[in-house]
N, C-alpha and C positions, 0 to 999 in steps of 0.2 A: 232358462227363464225362472224367475223367482216363484216360489210357492207362496200364495197369499193365504194367511191364516186369520180367522176371526175368533176372538174370545168374547164370550157373553158373560159379562161381569155384573153382579149385583151392585147397584149404586151405593149401597151401604157396605163399604169395604171393611171386612173383618180380617183376622189372621188367615182365614181360609182363602179368601180372594188374594191376599198379599202373597202367601207362600205358594199357592197352587196355581195361580194364574198370572198375577202382575209381574212379580220378580222374575220367574223363569222366561216369560215372553218378552219383557223389557230386555233381558239379557240376550235373547234371540235377535232383537232389533239392533243391538250394538255389536254382538260377537258373530252373528250369522247373517249379517245384513245382505250379503251377496247371494244367499240361498233362500232366506225366509223374510217375508214382510208381514208384520202382525198389526191387525187393527182391532179396535175394541168398541163394543156397544153394550147397552144395559139390558136390552131384551130383544128377542129375535122375531116374535110373532107378528109385529107390525112391519117387518122388513119385506120389501118386494122381492119377487123372484129375480128381477134384473139386478138388484143390489147383491143378492146372495150368490149369483152365478159368477161373480168375479173372484170368489174364494174357492179354494180346493179343500180346506179343512176347517171345521168349526169345533171349538172346544167349550164345554160347559163345566160348571161345578155343581155336583150333587144331583140336580134335577134339571131336565131340559126345559120344562115349563112349570112355573109356579102357579099356573092357572088350570092345571089338570089336563093339559093338552100335550104331554110329552110324546106319546106315541105318534100323534099327528105331526108334531114338529120334526121328529126324527125321520118319519116316513117322507115328509116333504124334502128334507135334505137328501135322502137317498134317491128320490126321483130326479132331483136336480144333479145327481152325480157328485155330491159333496160328502166327504168323509166326516162322520161325527165321532168325537172323542169326549167321553164323560169322565171327569175326575171326581173321585170320592175319597174322603179321608176319615169318615166316621161311620160306624155300623148303624144301620137304619132301624134297628130294634132297640129302643131305649129301656133301661131298667126302670121299674115302677117308681123308684125314689128320685129319678132324674128331674131336675127343675122343669124341663121342657116336655115331660112325658104326656101331660094332658093336652098340650098344644099340638104335639105330633098326632095324637089320637083324633083331636077335633078336626085338624086339617088333612087327615089321612096321608100324612107325609111318608109313612112307611111304604104304603102302596104306590104312591107316586114315584118314590125312589126306585122301587123294584121295576116298575114299568120303564123308567129311564135307563136303568142298567140293562134290561132285557133287550131293548131295541136300539141301543147305541152300537155303532160299528166296533168301537174299541173302548176299553175301560183302563184308566190309570189310577193307581192308588199308592199308598205310602209304605206298606210293609208286606213281606211275604206271607205273614200270618193272615192279614186281612185279605190279601189276594186269594188265598185258599178259600176263604168264606165267600167271596164274591163269585168265584168260579162255579158255585152251585146255581147261580143265576145266569152268568155269562162267562164262558171259558176264555174269552179273548181279553186277558188282563196283563198289564205290564206294571211292574213296580218302579216308581220314580220317587225316591225318598224326598222328604222335605230337605231343602238345602238353603244355605246362607250365602248371600252375596256380600262379602266383607267390604266391598267398595261403597255400600250404602252407608251414609253418614252415621246412622244410629248404631252401627256395629263397630264404631271406633272405640278401642279400649283405652279408657282414661280413668283408671281407678282412683278413688279418693282414699286417703290414709286414715287409719283408725286404730286405736289401741284395744278397745273392746272388740271381740270377734263378732261380726255382723252376719246374722242369718236372714235370708230373704226368701219369700215365696212369691211366685209370679203366676197369675191366673185370673180367670173370669168368674162369672156368677154361678157356674154349674159345678162347683167343686166342694160343696159343703161336706159331703160324706168323706171326701179325701182329707180335707183339713182336720176333720174330727179325729182322724187317726193319730194326729200329733198332739191332741189336747192334753193328754196326761204327760207327755214329754215336755210341753211348754210349762205346765204347772210345776213339775219337779224342777225344771231349770230355773224358773222365776223365783222359787222358794228355797233354792240351794244357797245358803249364806256364804259358802266357800267360793261361789261364783259371782257374788255381788260385784257389779261394775266391770265384769269381764266379758259380757255379751250384750248384744242388742238384737231385737227382732224387727224385721221390716216386712210390712204387708204392701206388696206392689200391685197397683191397679185399683186402689181404693176409689170408689165412685160414690160420693155422698148423694148424688142425684138419682141413683138406681132405685127404682120403685119396689124392688123385692126386699130391700133392707138387708140383703145377705152380707154386705160388707161389714155391717155392725155386728152381725153374728160371728163373722170371721174374727173381728176385732176382740170379741169376748174370749174366743179360744186363744188368740195370741197373748192377750194380757193375763189370762188364766187367774182371774180374781184380783189382780192388782189394779189400782187406779191407773188410767192412762197417764204415762209420763214419758218425757222425752229422754230420760236416762236409759230406759229399757225398750220402749216400743215406738216405732215410727210408721207413719203412713207415707207411702209414695203414691201420689195421686195418679189417676188413670191418664194415659196419653194415647194418641192415635197410633195406628199400626206402623206408621212411617217413622216414629220416634221413640216408642216405648222401650226398646232394648237398651237405651242409654241408662235406664233405671238400674241395670245390672252393675253399673259402675259404683253404685252407692252402697253395695254390701259385698261380703267376701265368700259366703257359702250359700248356694241355692238349695232349697228343700223341694223335693218332688214326691210327696205322698200320693198314693193311688190305690184305691180299693180294687180288690180282685174280682172281676167279672168279665164276661165276654165282651161287653161294650168297651170297657177300658183296655182290655187286651188287644183290641183292634185299633186302638189309637196309635199315633206315631210317637217316636222318641224325641219329639221336637224340643221339649224342655231341656233335655240333656244336650241337644245340639246347640241351642242358643247359649246355654251356660258355658259349654265348652269353647265356643267361639269367643265368648267374653272373658275367658280364662278364670272361671269360677270353680271352686271345689263344689262337690255335690253330695248330698245324702238323699238316697232314693228308696222307694219301696222295691223290694226284690220280686218284681212281677214284670210280665210283658206289658208294655213294649220296652221298658228300660233294660231288661236282660239282654237285649240285642247289642247294647253298647257296654253295659256295666261290667267292670272287672273289679269286684269288691276288694278294697284294700290297695288297689293299684291306681284306678282312675276315679274312684268314688267310694263312699261307704253305702252299703245296702242293708236295709232293714227287712227282716223276714216277717211275714204276716203273723206268725205264732208268738212273736215277742214284741208287738208294737208298744205295749204299755211302758216297757222299760227301755227298749232299744233306741227309740228316737232320742230320749234324754241322754242315754249313755253315748250315743254317737256324737251328739252335739258337745257333750262334756269332753269327749276324747279330742275333738278338734280344738276346743278352747285350751286344753292342756298341751296340745302339740301343734303350734303354729307352723312349724316346718312341714308337717304332714299336709296342712291346708295348701301350701304352695306346691308340694309334690303332686297331690291329687289334681289340682287345677292345671298344672303344666301337662300332665299326662292326658287328661281329658281333652285339653285343647289339641294336642297332637293327634289323638284318635279321631276326633270329629272332623278336623280340617282335612284329614287324609281320605275321608269317605263322603262328607256332606257339604263340600264346597260346590257352589253353583256351576263352576266350570266343569266339574266331573259329572254331575247329575245331568246337566244339559247335553252332554255328549250322548248319553243314553236317550234322552228325549229327542234329540235331532235324528238319531238312528231310527227311532220308532216312527217319527213322522215321515222320514224318507221311505221306509218300508210300506207304510199305509198309503202313501201317495204314488208309489211305483206302479 
């Protein structure tokens, strides 16, 4: 008999819901349809016992109840004989300079997350490092890396041609401190007369309607004192989570700066996974989580924290001067991530976990 699974998905779908809930479970419905049947709702607290009893497993993302009732919700599922699985992909303690720090404090999200972790039957997460942190709260943790389903239309590789080498950054509103790491590198690059007309910078995810104004601050760092112009700098406007990866086709080298702290160390290597699937070369900060994939000089260039001011510029310059290296890094990264982060592979582990929990 099929096992019926219920996923509780926030109606505002972000990358978290896309990668940690929708894509893996849609894949179940198509590739494991004889064994699992997945259904989806937006919240669980209004669901009746009769409705819930038809499911054997319920999966949540980050918090079981955003109304502060996580212990109650998880206890109810246990009484009904239903297994609860909580997936978490970000550390629950934010650094003080994080854009959401005060929101987390006001809504007591750190405490709510810990309660959800503590009372869930099982936890899934993205990396072994983060799993070790989670085990201080709940020892029942399984690592399920973020994975790409290349059959999704947005991951079709269809690169555009360009003679200037195009560097792109992909990200959301919470990365100002990370982007700042490349500020000096962009300034040196933009004012190097020997590199005039040989490079372009792309800011992907630009959202003019964002009330924080952060994208205009990003833009100042990218342009580094130059007037905005289409010879050097381009905006790639924000797209939804089901189509944004097509933006990778517009540039050649993905940049992944990341400040060194526990919160960031616990993140996943998703930016490298995406870029690799889209056959892009990469320059990354030499920190976790990228160290899990990075082979400097082989599948990426890696910038050490002690040399940020010059190394971002020198790394970009190196790739501008060596177009063959760009191709070699991109091809090797593609091979490395497809071998480990394909949805077919990761979902074998997910299916095995669900079987064990339901046995």
